[in-house]
N, CA, C and O of each residue as an XYZ file, in Angstrom:
424
protein
N      86.524     94.173    108.965
C      85.789     95.196    109.640
C      84.288     95.046    109.357
O      83.481     95.048    110.287
N      83.913     94.917    108.085
C      82.501     94.801    107.719
C      81.908     93.504    108.258
O      80.734     93.468    108.628
N      82.702     92.448    108.305
C      82.197     91.181    108.851
C      81.848     91.324    110.322
O      80.903     90.701    110.807
N      82.602     92.133    111.022
C      82.357     92.347    112.444
C      81.184     93.286    112.677
O      80.301     92.992    113.483
N      81.173     94.408    111.980
C      80.137     95.422    112.200
C      78.839     95.123    111.471
O      77.755     95.374    111.998
N      78.944     94.585    110.258
C      77.762     94.324    109.447
C      77.117     95.605    108.953
O      77.576     96.697    109.290
N      76.062     95.490    108.161
C      75.354     96.667    107.662
C      74.446     97.253    108.742
O      74.151     96.607    109.747
N      74.011     98.500    108.508
C      73.005     99.097    109.382
C      73.478    100.231    110.270
O      72.666    100.841    110.966
N      74.774    100.532    110.265
C      75.285    101.629    111.085
C      75.310    102.926    110.278
O      75.076    102.921    109.069
N      75.592    104.017    110.949
C      75.747    105.305    110.279
C      77.077    105.366    109.543
O      78.026    104.666    109.896
N      77.138    106.203    108.521
C      78.380    106.378    107.752
C      79.541    106.760    108.658
O      80.658    106.276    108.471
N      79.293    107.617    109.631
C      80.371    108.080    110.514
C      80.998    106.923    111.286
O      82.202    106.938    111.539
N      80.209    105.925    111.664
C      80.756    104.765    112.375
C      81.679    103.969    111.466
O      82.755    103.546    111.888
N      81.262    103.763    110.221
C      82.110    103.030    109.276
C      83.373    103.809    108.952
O      84.448    103.225    108.814
N      83.250    105.129    108.829
C      84.427    105.952    108.558
C      85.430    105.843    109.711
O      86.633    105.716    109.483
N      84.934    105.892    110.935
C      85.810    105.760    112.100
C      86.474    104.388    112.127
O      87.674    104.281    112.377
N      85.697    103.341    111.869
C      86.262    101.988    111.854
C      87.296    101.838    110.744
O      88.329    101.199    110.943
N      87.028    102.418    109.581
C      87.983    102.386    108.477
C      89.294    103.050    108.894
O      90.372    102.532    108.602
N      89.208    104.178    109.568
C      90.413    104.881    110.014
C      91.172    104.078    111.072
O      92.401    104.129    111.121
N      90.461    103.347    111.907
C      91.131    102.452    112.870
C      91.917    101.395    112.114
O      93.057    101.095    112.468
N      91.315    100.828    111.073
C      92.017     99.831    110.256
C      93.241    100.432    109.566
O      94.294     99.798    109.504
N      93.101    101.645    109.052
C      94.238    102.311    108.396
C      95.359    102.574    109.396
O      96.534    102.399    109.074
N      94.998    102.993    110.609
C      95.997    103.170    111.679
C      96.730    101.865    111.953
O      97.958    101.834    112.037
N      95.962    100.789    112.090
C      96.557     99.482    112.395
C      97.498     99.007    111.291
O      98.454     98.280    111.562
N      97.233     99.412    110.050
C      98.090     99.037    108.926
C      99.256    100.011    108.728
O     100.111     99.795    107.869
N      99.284    101.081    109.525
C     100.365    102.055    109.417
C     100.250    102.964    108.203
O     101.251    103.518    107.749
N      99.051    103.124    107.674
C      98.850    103.980    106.505
C      98.484    105.400    106.943
O      97.743    105.599    107.906
N      99.018    106.371    106.220
C      98.690    107.772    106.487
C      97.366    108.109    105.823
O      97.065    107.625    104.732
N      96.586    108.935    106.485
C      95.318    109.365    105.901
C      94.906    110.711    106.486
O      95.353    111.115    107.559
N      94.047    111.378    105.748
C      93.409    112.605    106.216
C      91.920    112.341    106.228
O      91.351    111.876    105.240
N      91.304    112.637    107.333
C      89.866    112.403    107.484
C      89.131    113.737    107.398
O      89.591    114.743    107.938
N      87.991    113.739    106.720
C      87.172    114.937    106.558
C      88.003    116.088    105.982
O      87.985    117.209    106.490
N      88.723    115.777    104.913
C      89.600    116.758    104.260
C      88.761    117.805    103.531
O      87.903    117.480    102.711
N      89.027    119.033    103.846
C      88.304    120.155    103.233
C      89.066    120.652    102.009
O      90.278    120.864    102.051
N      88.319    120.832    100.912
C      88.894    121.290     99.655
C      88.029    122.438     99.144
O      86.803    122.334     99.105
N      88.673    123.520     98.757
C      87.941    124.703     98.281
C      87.192    124.399     96.987
O      87.700    123.713     96.100
N      85.984    124.923     96.905
C      85.161    124.806     95.697
C      85.071    126.184     95.057
O      84.727    127.166     95.715
N      85.386    126.246     93.751
C      85.374    127.523     93.028
C      84.423    127.482     91.838
O      84.146    126.426     91.271
N      83.945    128.642     91.489
C      83.144    128.816     90.281
C      83.521    130.157     89.680
O      83.423    131.198     90.331
N      83.956    130.116     88.418
C      84.402    131.319     87.717
C      85.428    132.104     88.543
O      85.395    133.332     88.625
N      86.330    131.341     89.143
C      87.405    131.957     89.906
C      87.005    132.470     91.279
O      87.822    133.070     91.978
N      85.781    132.247     91.666
C      85.311    132.728     92.969
C      85.018    131.552     93.891
O      84.555    130.498     93.454
N      85.292    131.752     95.148
C      85.084    130.714     96.144
C      83.596    130.486     96.390
O      82.860    131.417     96.717
N      83.165    129.242     96.230
C      81.784    128.864     96.532
C      81.634    128.391     97.977
O      80.630    128.650     98.640
N      82.647    127.704     98.431
C      82.610    127.075     99.749
C      83.631    125.959     99.767
O      84.702    126.069     99.170
N      83.293    124.890    100.453
C      84.216    123.770    100.566
C      83.517    122.447    100.316
O      82.342    122.266    100.636
N      84.280    121.523     99.731
C      83.882    120.133     99.678
C      84.506    119.474    100.897
O      85.544    119.922    101.382
N      83.889    118.426    101.390
C      84.478    117.662    102.487
C      84.591    116.216    102.015
O      83.591    115.529    101.807
N      85.835    115.777    101.853
C      86.120    114.421    101.392
C      86.267    113.534    102.619
O      86.974    113.889    103.562
N      85.610    112.396    102.612
C      85.617    111.532    103.798
C      87.034    111.157    104.222
O      87.443    111.459    105.343
N      87.788    110.500    103.334
C      89.142    110.057    103.684
C      90.024    110.128    102.438
O      89.606    109.748    101.344
N      91.249    110.619    102.622
C      92.275    110.566    101.590
C      93.410    109.717    102.156
O      94.002    110.069    103.176
N      93.712    108.602    101.496
C      94.707    107.647    101.994
C      96.025    107.842    101.257
O      96.078    107.865    100.028
N      97.092    107.983    102.050
C      98.455    108.111    101.522
C      98.570    109.221    100.481
O      99.421    109.151     99.594
N      97.738    110.226    100.578
C      97.712    111.361     99.652
C      97.544    110.907     98.196
O      97.965    111.593     97.264
N      96.917    109.732     98.023
C      96.765    109.182     96.675
C      95.362    108.715     96.353
O      94.943    108.791     95.198
N      94.621    108.232     97.346
C      93.331    107.592     97.093
C      92.219    108.324     97.841
O      92.301    108.539     99.050
N      91.183    108.701     97.101
C      89.985    109.304     97.688
C      89.050    108.164     98.094
O      88.782    107.268     97.293
N      88.558    108.193     99.326
C      87.593    107.201     99.779
C      86.326    107.928    100.212
O      86.353    108.774    101.106
N      85.237    107.589     99.575
C      83.934    108.151     99.929
C      83.129    107.030    100.580
O      82.886    105.991     99.967
N      82.719    107.252    101.827
C      82.009    106.245    102.610
C      80.506    106.502    102.537
O      80.037    107.618    102.758
N      79.773    105.453    102.226
C      78.310    105.531    102.181
C      77.728    104.369    102.988
O      78.369    103.334    103.173
N      76.502    104.567    103.459
C      75.744    103.509    104.127
C      74.297    103.667    103.669
O      73.424    104.074    104.436
N      74.069    103.335    102.407
C      72.765    103.557    101.777
C      72.232    102.247    101.203
O      72.981    101.300    100.964
N      70.923    102.220    100.991
C      70.302    101.011    100.441
C      70.834    100.692     99.057
O      71.106     99.536     98.734
N      70.983    101.739     98.236
C      71.532    101.538     96.890
C      72.279    102.807     96.477
O      71.883    103.919     96.828
N      73.353    102.623     95.737
C      74.150    103.764     95.284
C      73.449    104.485     94.139
O      73.032    103.866     93.160
N      73.329    105.775     94.274
C      72.728    106.607     93.228
C      73.828    107.106     92.296
O      74.978    107.227     92.718
N      73.501    107.396     91.044
C      74.501    107.911     90.102
C      75.207    109.178     90.594
O      76.352    109.428     90.217
N      74.545    109.973     91.424
C      75.163    111.195     91.931
C      76.394    110.888     92.788
O      77.305    111.713     92.862
N      76.441    109.722     93.434
C      77.607    109.366     94.248
C      78.836    109.133     93.378
O      79.950    109.497     93.756
N      78.630    108.525     92.211
C      79.727    108.335     91.260
C      80.224    109.693     90.761
O      81.430    109.928     90.688
N      79.304    110.573     90.423
C      79.679    111.918     89.976
C      80.439    112.652     91.078
O      81.400    113.371     90.804
N      80.009    112.470     92.306
C      80.656    113.118     93.445
C      82.114    112.687     93.570
O      83.005    113.532     93.652
N      82.359    111.389     93.585
C      83.735    110.934     93.776
C      84.610    111.295     92.583
O      85.776    111.646     92.761
N      84.072    111.214     91.376
C      84.850    111.603     90.196
C      85.207    113.095     90.256
O      86.312    113.485     89.879
N      84.292    113.908     90.720
C      84.569    115.341     90.865
C      85.659    115.565     91.912
O      86.588    116.341     91.685
N      85.549    114.896     93.048
C      86.582    115.010     94.081
C      87.947    114.612     93.531
O      88.951    115.259     93.827
N      87.985    113.560     92.740
C      89.243    113.104     92.165
C      89.823    114.161     91.229
O      91.028    114.413     91.240
N      88.963    114.777     90.420
C      89.443    115.795     89.481
C      89.971    117.030     90.208
O      91.046    117.527     89.872
N      89.237    117.530     91.194
C      89.660    118.776     91.846
C      90.882    118.579     92.734
O      91.610    119.535     93.000
N      91.119    117.349     93.200
C      92.299    117.092     94.039
C      93.455    116.488     93.249
O      94.544    116.297     93.791
N      93.224    116.185     91.966
C      94.242    115.573     91.103
C      94.693    114.202     91.612
O      95.856    113.820     91.475
N      93.747    113.476     92.200
C      94.018    112.098     92.626
C      93.479    111.166     91.544
O      92.395    111.394     91.008
N      94.222    110.136     91.230
C      93.856    109.260     90.111
C      92.978    108.079     90.513
O      92.340    107.468     89.655
N      92.936    107.746     91.806
C      92.200    106.572     92.263
C      91.157    106.989     93.299
O      91.426    107.809     94.177
N      89.969    106.411     93.180
C      88.908    106.663     94.148
C      88.161    105.387     94.475
O      87.975    104.523     93.618
N      87.735    105.276     95.719
C      86.919    104.153     96.149
C      85.614    104.686     96.714
O      85.606    105.534     97.607
N      84.524    104.183     96.188
C      83.196    104.485     96.704
C      82.762    103.229     97.445
O      82.521    102.187     96.834
N      82.663    103.337     98.773
C      82.410    102.164     99.604
C      81.044    102.276    100.267
O      80.812    103.168    101.083
N      80.145    101.368     99.913
C      78.820    101.330    100.523
C      78.788    100.204    101.552
O      78.733     99.026    101.198
N      78.823    100.577    102.821
C      78.867     99.595    103.899
C      77.497     98.996    104.215
O      77.393     98.103    105.055
N      76.466     99.468    103.563
C      75.134     98.899    103.767
C      74.877     97.790    102.751
O      73.774     97.653    102.223
N      75.909     97.010    102.493
C      75.825     95.868    101.575
C      75.940     94.587    102.389
O      76.627     94.549    103.410
N      75.272     93.552    101.935
C      75.366     92.270    102.636
C      76.801     91.758    102.625
O      77.315     91.291    103.641
N      77.437     91.852    101.467
C      78.856     91.502    101.321
C      79.613     92.755    100.901
O      79.182     93.470     99.997
N      80.719     93.017    101.544
C      81.467     94.241    101.234
C      82.002     94.227     99.812
O      82.163     95.285     99.204
N      82.276     93.056     99.277
C      82.755     92.991     97.888
C      81.720     93.573     96.931
O      82.076     94.076     95.865
N      80.445     93.509     97.302
C      79.391     94.100     96.474
C      79.287     95.610     96.681
O      78.660     96.303     95.879
N      79.894     96.119     97.746
C      79.740     97.525     98.099
C      80.908     98.409     97.710
O      80.885     99.606     97.995
N      81.933     97.856     97.067
C      83.116     98.640     96.718
C      83.130     98.913     95.220
O      83.045     97.991     94.409
N      83.236    100.171     94.867
C      83.392    100.579     93.469
C      84.686    101.359     93.354
O      84.921    102.306     94.104
N      85.529    100.954     92.404
C      86.831    101.603     92.192
C      86.760    102.451     90.936
O      86.203    102.044     89.918
N      87.348    103.658     91.034
C      87.379    104.584     89.911
C      88.815    105.002     89.646
O      89.614    105.132     90.573
N      89.138    105.211     88.378
C      90.474    105.660     88.001
C      90.344    106.730     86.923
O      89.517    106.622     86.017
N      91.171    107.758     87.036
C      91.212    108.808     86.030
C      92.454    108.645     85.175
O      92.681    109.435     84.259
């Protein structure tokens, strides 16, 4: 997918292409999954997770020049609140996709 599209598109385009690939592989996923955010037992609002694959893996899609530490904190937080053990932070604005994938495990 990244070889075909290359870097430079919006995150939403890469997310859509990723979901097309997941469909083609027959994998179940939820896109733009909303999860309640709480503080001291009170509802703050919602988090929106880009993609949850097979109800096991959180995928956060980025298209940025460089990954900031806040993106790692974001995906780790999503993993904790959803009780998912595996997360992928994918930066599609990389020359090679292998350089743009970061895997996290809890």
